[in-house]
N, C-alpha and C positions, 0 to 999 in steps of 0.2 A: 504494500500500499504506499502511495506517494506521501511524503511529509505534509504537503499541503492538505491532502485529504484527511489525514490523521488529526491535524490541528482543527479542521473545520468540523469533523465529527465531534471531537472532544469539547470544543467550545459550545456547539449546538446541544450536546448532552448537559453540560453544566447549566446552560441558560434554561433549558427545559426543566431540569431538576429544581433550579431555583424558583421558577414559576409555580410549579407543582407545590413545592414546600411552602411558598409564600400564601398560596391559596388555601392550603390545608390549615395553616397557622391562622389565617383571617376568618375561616369558617367553622371547620370541625372543632379546633381548639380554641377558638377565640374566647370562650367563656372561662377558660383556666387563667387568662392573663388579668392582672389588676388593672382595672379601668378607673380613670378619674371620675369624680362625681358628675351626675347629669348636669346640663347647663341650667341656668335659671330660666323660669317660664314666665317672667314678668312681661315680656313683649311676645305676643302671638300674633300671627297674621289674622286679618279679620275674615279672609276668605281662603279657601283651599285652591291652591294653583293646580292645574291639570298635570298629571303625573304620567310619563310615558311608560309603556309596558315593560316590565322588568325592573322598575323603580318603585319605591315606596317611601313614604315619609313618616317619620315617627319623632315625637318630641319636637316638632318644629324644625327637624333637619331631614335633608334629602339623603336617601341611602340606595345604594345599589344592592339589589336583592342577593344576599348571601356574601357580600364583599365589603359591607361596611360603608359608612358615610365618606365622602371625599375628604382627605385630610384628617380623618379621625385616627386616633391612636390605635395601633395593632389592626389596621385595616389592610387590605390587599395593595392599596396604594402607598400606605405608610411603610410597608415592608420593602417595596420596590424603590421608594424614594430614599429611604435610609441606605439601602445597599448601593444605589447609584452615588450617593453622597460620599460614602466611605471609599468607593472605587476611585472617584475623581480626586479625593483629597490625598490618597495614597499615591496615585500617579503624579499629581502636583508636587508632592514632596519629593519624590524620586527625580523629578525634572529639576527642581530648585537646589537639591543637594546631591547630585548624581555621584560625584567623587566620594563624598563622605559616606553616602549610602552603600557604595561598592566596598569601600575599607571595611565597614561594619559586617556587610554579608560575608566577606572573606574569613571572618572569624566565627561563622556559625558553623557548628558541627553536633551531630547528635550526642556526643558525650558531654557537651556543654550546656544542653538544654536545661538540665536540672539546676546548674549553677546560674543560668540566666533567669530562670523562674524565681530562684530564691533571691537574687538581686532585685528583681522587680517587685516582689513582696516586701523586701526591706525598705526599698525606696518609697513604696506606697505608705507604709507605716510612718516613715520619717516625715513625709509630706503632710500626713493626717496630724501627726504630733506638732509640726510646724505651724499648721493651721490653727490648731487649738491654741497654741501659744500665742500667736498673733491676734486671735480674738480675745484672749484674756488681757493682753495688754491695751487693747482698745485703740490706742494711738496709732498703732501699725496695722489696724484692720484693713485699710486700703491697699495693703500689699498682698492680701490673700488672693484677689483675682489674678494678680501677676504670677503667683506662685502655681496656682491651677492652671493658668495658660501655659507656663513652661512645662508643667506636668503633661498636658495634652499634647504639645508640640513634640516632647520627647517620645511619648508613647506612640504617636504617629510616625515619627522617624524610625523607631524601632521595628514597628510592624512593617513599614515599607521596606527596610533591609531584610527582614525575614521573607517577604514577598519576593524580593529580588534573588535571595539565595534559593528559595523554593522554585522560582521560575527558571533558574539555571539548571536546576535538578531535572525539571521537567523537559527542558530543551534536550537534554542528553538522553532522555528516555524516548522522545518523540521525533528525534532526528533533526536537531537544529532548529532553525526558524528565528524570527525576529526576537530580540530580548524583551520587547514590550509584549509580545504575545505570551511568553512565558510568565511574566509578572501579572498580566490580566488573568491568565488561567490559574495562577496561584491564588489571587484575590477571590476569584469566583469560587474556588474550592473551599476557601475559608467562609465566604458569605453563605454557600449552601450548607456547609457544616453548622454554621450558626443557626440556620432556620430549622435544624432538627429540634423536635419538641424537647424541652427540659435539658438534655445533654448539651444542646448547641449552645445555650446561655453560658454554660460552665466552660465550654470550650473557647468562647470568645474572650471571657475573662482571662483564662489561661494565656491566650495567644497575646492579649493586651499587656499582661504583666510580663510575659517573657520578652516582648518587644521593648517595654520600659527597661527591663533588665539588660537587654543588648545595648540600648542607649547609654545606660549608665556605665556598664563595664568598658565600652569603647569610647566614652567621652563624646558621644555624638559622632562617631566615626572618625575621631583623630588618628593621626598616624601612630603615635606613640602609646596610646591607651594610658592606663594608670601606672604611674611610676613615681615613687616617694623619693627617688634620687634627684627628681627636678628641683626638690627643696634645697639641694646642695648646690650652692653657687657662689 
């Protein structure tokens, strides 16, 4: 089978699996997700608007039958939009920090996964402790958004580097191809796995913590990594 056909079939399968899983989460398993409170009903339309076949209105909101309301949390569109945003953010991070992402990806190996996960957990606990300390001082409360923004950027960078490393591994199995195709396929695999009921959420958390650990261990893809000898000058 030609490499182009293998890539096309693999991407089609991943996209199809993602759509099926998103539909299942939005319909069959929608009731198991915690939903925010119902919107206030102070303003109600005086007259009911005509509804097209396949649509229904409930609580003053338009809903697609079986897929939830447009823009609703845990609806079919919400899952697709969230996946698209994560895909675009990861690709943007790779485009903006390509050299650093490559240096970080070169240090990814199966034997270091546990170390990266432990580093991510430690960094998360440290950030939570720093956040509580800044809240207690009150005067430094404005720094908390900066800390969490740095936390989000570091996590996104680490996940992008993980996707780059996984994409390189996939390219070796599928017979070459454009590096961006490997990255997109790796991201789609992660998003599809994240849509698996119950276990998918835990997997996404584990991937995020591992990515954060990779960003911490490699100092956001710096050439030298952590080295206390730098203090000797």
